[in-house]
N, C-alpha and C positions, 0 to 999 in steps of 0.2 A: 562434539558440539551438539547440543540438544536441538530438537526441531524448533522449539520456540525461539532460541537464539538465532538460528539460521533464518527463520522467517523474518524476525525483527530486523536483522542486518540487511537482508535482501530488500525488504520494504523501504527501509531508510535510504539505501543506495539508489534505488529506482526513483524515489521521491526527490532525492538530491539532484538527479539528472534532469528531472522534469521542472523542479522549482529550485534552482541553484541558489537563489537569494534567501531561501527560507532557513530559519534557525531550527533545524530538526532536533537539536539537543533539547530544546525547550518544548517540543511537541508532546502534549499530554497523551497518554494511551487512549483515552476516549474521545480525543479531539477529532472532529470531522475533517478529513483531508480537504475536501472541496471548499469548505468555509475557511478553515485556518490557513490554508496555503493558497487560497484564491485560484483553485484549479477549475478550468472550464470543462465542459463535457468531453471535448477531445483530449485534454490532458488526462482526465480520469480514465478514459478508454485506453489511452496509451499506457497508463500505469497498469491497468489490469492485464493488457496484452504482454507487457514486459515481465510482469510478475509471473504469469503463467509460463512464459518461456524460461525464465530464470529458475523456477522451481519444478519445471517439467510436470505441470498439473494442468488440468482442464477445468475452467470455471464457466459453467453455462451462463449465457447472457442474463438469464433471470436471477442468477445468484450474485451478480456483480455488486449489487447493493449491499451485500454482506461484507464488502471490502472497503468500507468507508472510514475506518479508523485503524490504528495500530492494533488495538485490542481485538477488534472484530476480525481483522486479517488473521491474527494468530489463532483465534478461536475457530475460525472457519477452516483454515488450511492445516491445522494440526490434525 
């Protein structure tokens, strides 16, 4: 499994847990998670924390803004 596929699957799994009513299959790669999935700041913070744990990476707080879409997550974490 490529890094891109692993990151994509992990991001979608975590978002599915945070926003279970969301149609993640229809989520465009450049769509902003907070706007498209109606995530508040706590939801987004939980997303970043879960993503870091799941992928065993550290994302500094100042870089969290790089994780606002599927494409940006993949680009940053690859």
